[in-house]
N, C-alpha and C positions, 0 to 999 in steps of 0.2 A: 200200980201206976199213979204217979202224982201229977198235978198241974205244972206245966213247963211255960215259962215266959220268955219272949224274945223281945228287944227293945233295939230301936235304931232310929238313925237321922238321915235325912235325905236333902241335899242342897240343890236348889234351882238356880240355874244360870242362863244368860241369853248368849246366843250365837249371832245376833244381829250385829252388823258391822259397827254401828254406833254405840252398842252396849256390850261388845266382845267380852265374854267371860265374867261380866258383872253379875253379881247375886240379884236374883229377881224373886226369891222366895224360898220357903223351907218347909220341912215336914218331919214331925216327930211321930213315931208309931210304936204301939205295943200290940204283939200277938200273944194270946193266951191259949194253949192247948189244953182242953180239959179232959178229965178222965174218961169221959164217954166218947171221945173222938171229935166232939164239936170243936170249932176254934172261934175266938172273938178278936177282932181287930178294933183297936182304939186309936184314931189318927187325929192330929191336929195340924191343919195346913194353912199356910199363909203365901198368898200371890201378891206381891208388891207391884209387879209390872206385867202388862200395861194396866193403867188405871181404868176404873177405880178398884182400889185394893180389896181383894176377897180374903176373908177368914173363914174356914170351915172346920167344924168338929164333927166327926163320924164315929159310930159304934155300929160294926157289922159283924153278924154271926153266920156261920155255915156249919152244916152237920157233918157227920163222919164221912159222907160221900162227897163233900165240898159243895153241896147244894145250898143255895141261900135260904136262911131261916127268918131273919128280921135285919133291920137296919134303922137307926136313928141318925138324924143329922140336923145341924143349926148352922145358918149362914149369915154374916154380915157383909155387906159391899158397900165401899166407901165410907166405912164406919158407922153404917146405918143397918138395923136389922132387916134382913130380907125374908127369911122364913124359916120354919122348923117343920120337921115331919117325921112321922113313924110309919115304917113300912113292915108288913108281915107277910111271909110266904107260906102256903100250904098246898101241897099238890101242885096243880097248875094255876092257881089263884094267887094273885098279889092284892093285898089291901094297903090302903094309904089313908092316914089321918094326918092333915097338914094345915098349917097356916101360914100365910105370906102377905107381904106388903101389898102386893097387886091382885092376889086371888082371894084374899080373906079367908074363910073356913072352907076346907075342901076335903070331901070323902070320896074315895075312889075304890071300886072293885073291879079287877080286870082278869078275865080268863084268858090265859095265854094260849090255850089251845094245844099245848104240849110242853115237852121239857125245853128248857131254855139254858144256856150254859152259865150265866152269870147274872147278877144284878150290879149295875154301875154306880157307885157312890163318889168317884172321881179321885180320891187319893191315890198317889203312885203306889203305894204299898198294897192296895186293892187291886189295882190294874194288874201287878204282876201275879198275884195269887189267882186271879180269874182265869189264867191260862192253864190252870191245873188239870182240867178235864179234856183238854184238847188230845185228841188221838194221834200219836206221833208214830204209830206201829208201821206206817208205810214211808217213813222218812220225811224229808222236806215237802211240805204239801201247803196249798192256800185253799181255805174254805170260806163260803159265804155264810154268816152265822147272824141269827136273830137274836138281839139282847134286849133287856129292859133296864132302865136307869132312871135315876132321880132328876135328870136334868139333860137336854139335848146340847146345851151350851158347852163349848169345849173347855171352858174353865168351871163349869158346874154352877154358874153364877146366876141362877134363875130360882123362882120359887120351887120347893121340892114338890114333885108330883111324878106320877107314873108315866113314862115314856118308853116308846118302842122304836127300835132302829135296826137296820142291817148294816153290817160291816164285815170286810174280809179280815180274817186272821191267818197269818202265814207262819208255819214252823219253819225256820231258816236253817236250823242245825245247832250243835253243840259246840260251844266256844270256851275257852278259859281266859278270864280277862282280869285285869287289875284296876282297881279303883282306890279311892282314899281309905276306904274300910278294910282293904286287903285284897287277896287273890282268890277268885272263885271259879270253880267249875260251873258253867252256866248253860241254859237253854236259851237260844235267841228267837225271839218272835217279833212279828211286825204286823200292826194293825194298819189297814188302809181302807178309807172311805170309798164308797161307790163312786164311779165317774159322773154319773148322771144326778147325783145327790147334791143339791145346793148347799147343804150343811156338812158335806163329806169332810172327814177328818184328814188332814195331812199325814203322810207316811210317818208312822210312830213305831221306831224300832225299840224293843226293850229286851233286857237280859235278865233273867231269873235264876235262882240257884237251882242246881240240878239235884235236888233232893225232894224229900217230902214237905219241906217248909215252904217251898216255892217263893222265896224272898226276892223282892225287888232289889236289883243291884246297880243298873244303868238304864237311862232312857234318853232317846234323841228324837226330836220331832223336826220335820223339815217344813217345807211349804212357807206359808206366811207367819209361822209361829217361831221357827228357829230357836229352839229351847234344848237345854241339856239338863239331865237330872242324875244326880250320882249319890250312892250310898256313902256316907262319910264316917259313920260309926255303927257298930253292931255288937250286942251282947246276947249271947245264948248258950 
């Protein structure tokens, strides 16, 4: 077996009436499937709107069972350095070494108390892949899931640190959809924040390829965000 590389580009657009279909950001990603079954994502993300502008670079690895191994990220917000962090996962423990403009140097060790489905780093390409371990054996279903992530901000635009959050993830069903990059057989998922959570995420529908790669194809966020994310090119 040899290393396999997948490259793609995702376009971010707005669905707000005053900015309808205008580009508001972009993401370039590379997935590398290693000989031992591990995978590594490298993603460069730019969010132009709403201000301040966010630029994020992420390297995120998972093992052969799709469990998080480590993540590195660096952020600039409004053209200024926000923070950089290294996260390492082993068993039920997550470690973080981070430096940020408002937190200074930060060292964290968090015992998660059990398995968790993903570690959120905020690229769309990672969001799609993080659905990989969702149990679809009972058909369409919604489950409350505890996750860990580098920022609770919906744009990930805060100093990198370990945060915990609960969210509902729903498997809606299988669909075939067409986007700029082509026609794909997909699995349709929906993230929904908890109703009593003041930082609850607006409904976030996303479609990923119905294969072992779990590639992000399309995303739509409602509520106050009104955004659209579409795969525009893919090489694999």
